[in-house]
C-alpha positions as CSV (number, residue, x, y, z in Angstrom):
1,M,-23.3,-1.1,-6.7
2,I,-20.8,-0.3,-3.6
3,Y,-20.2,3.5,-3.1
4,A,-17.8,4.9,-1.0
5,I,-18.7,8.5,0.9
6,P,-16.1,10.4,2.5
7,C,-17.9,11.5,6.0
8,S,-17.3,13.3,8.9
9,E,-19.7,13.6,11.8
10,H,-22.1,11.3,9.9
11,H,-22.1,14.0,7.1
12,V,-20.9,13.6,3.4
13,A,-17.2,15.4,3.7
14,N,-16.5,19.1,2.1
15,H,-13.9,17.7,0.7
16,F,-13.1,14.4,-0.6
17,S,-9.2,13.8,0.5
18,R,-9.4,15.6,3.7
19,S,-12.0,13.2,5.2
20,D,-11.6,10.9,8.6
21,Q,-13.9,8.7,7.3
22,I,-15.1,6.7,4.7
23,T,-18.6,4.8,4.6
24,I,-18.7,2.3,2.1
25,M,-23.0,1.4,1.5
26,D,-25.1,-0.6,-1.0
27,E,-26.8,0.6,-3.5
28,Q,-30.0,-0.2,-0.7
29,H,-28.6,1.8,1.8
30,H,-27.0,-0.9,3.6
31,I,-23.8,0.4,5.5
32,L,-20.9,-2.3,5.2
33,H,-18.6,-0.7,6.7
34,Q,-16.9,2.5,8.5
35,V,-12.8,2.8,7.9
36,S,-11.1,5.4,9.6
37,L,-8.5,7.1,7.7
38,A,-5.2,7.7,8.9
39,Q,-4.0,11.1,9.6
40,S,-1.3,12.2,7.0
41,D,1.0,15.3,6.4
42,T,0.5,14.8,2.4
43,T,-2.2,14.4,0.3
44,C,-0.7,11.4,-1.3
45,G,-0.9,9.8,1.7
46,K,-5.3,10.0,1.9
47,R,-5.2,9.3,-2.0
48,Q,-3.2,6.1,-1.2
49,Q,-5.6,5.2,1.5
50,W,-8.2,5.8,-0.6
51,M,-7.1,4.2,-3.5
52,A,-6.6,0.6,-0.5
53,V,-10.4,1.2,0.5
54,I,-11.5,1.4,-2.8
55,D,-9.7,-1.8,-4.3
56,N,-10.5,-3.9,-0.7
57,Y,-14.2,-2.6,-0.8
58,C,-14.6,-3.4,-4.9
59,V,-16.2,0.6,-4.9
60,N,-17.7,1.0,-8.2
61,A,-18.8,4.6,-7.3
62,V,-18.0,7.6,-5.1
63,V,-20.0,10.7,-3.5
64,V,-18.4,13.9,-2.8
65,R,-19.2,17.5,-2.0
66,H,-15.7,18.7,-3.2
67,I,-12.7,17.1,-5.3
68,G,-9.3,17.7,-6.3
69,K,-9.1,17.4,-10.3
70,N,-6.1,15.0,-10.1
71,M,-8.5,12.9,-7.6
72,L,-11.5,12.9,-10.4
73,K,-9.1,12.1,-13.1
74,H,-7.4,9.7,-11.3
75,L,-11.1,8.1,-10.4
76,F,-12.7,8.7,-14.1
77,D,-9.5,6.9,-15.3
78,M,-10.1,3.6,-12.9
79,N,-13.3,3.8,-14.5
80,I,-15.3,4.6,-10.8
81,K,-18.5,6.5,-11.3
82,V,-18.6,9.8,-9.1
83,Y,-21.5,11.8,-7.7
84,S,-22.3,14.9,-6.1
85,A,-24.1,15.8,-2.7
86,A,-25.5,18.8,-1.5
87,A,-24.0,20.4,1.7
88,K,-24.4,19.1,5.0
89,A,-25.8,16.0,3.6
90,V,-26.5,13.3,6.1
91,V,-25.2,10.0,4.9
92,S,-27.4,7.5,5.8
93,G,-30.2,9.8,3.9
94,L,-29.0,9.8,0.7
95,D,-31.0,9.5,-1.9
96,L,-28.0,7.7,-4.1
97,S,-30.6,7.4,-6.8
98,N,-31.4,11.2,-7.1
99,L,-27.3,12.1,-6.8
100,S,-26.5,13.4,-10.2
101,E,-23.1,12.4,-11.6
102,V,-20.1,14.2,-12.3
103,R,-19.0,13.7,-15.7
104,D,-16.4,16.5,-16.1
105,L,-13.1,17.1,-14.9
106,E,-13.7,20.7,-14.6
107,Y,-16.3,19.5,-11.6
108,G,-12.6,19.2,-9.9
109,R,-10.7,21.6,-8.5
110,A,-7.4,22.9,-9.2
111,P,-4.7,22.0,-7.2
112,H,-2.8,24.4,-4.6
113,K,0.4,23.4,-5.4
114,Q,1.5,21.4,-8.3
115,T,4.6,19.6,-6.0
116,G,4.7,16.2,-4.5
117,C,4.4,12.7,-5.3
118,C,0.3,13.2,-6.7
119,N,1.4,14.5,-9.5
120,K,3.3,11.1,-10.6
121,H,0.3,9.5,-12.7
């Protein structure tokens, strides 16, 4: 399984779409790639970058701390598994086999705004 982990300074980032980087890791904890995300004025820009990374690296699962409901729904629709990590978790120290799987949209946070391209499905 290939995991994508939003990270900031070697820790799992607090919010999925606001991360600076994505670590691509296999289930044996081998870091395959570190992908830097370009700054974007919109969450749609980050979402598009995330979707490109998921496609390009054949990601099967993501590890999150916090994620918006819209993005969580999009991942579920793509059959991407979602796992939650503890606060301030170090990416290289994650026990991937011991993470809790997110199975319900209620885990996601409600969007702050209902306008913009992200509401188009």
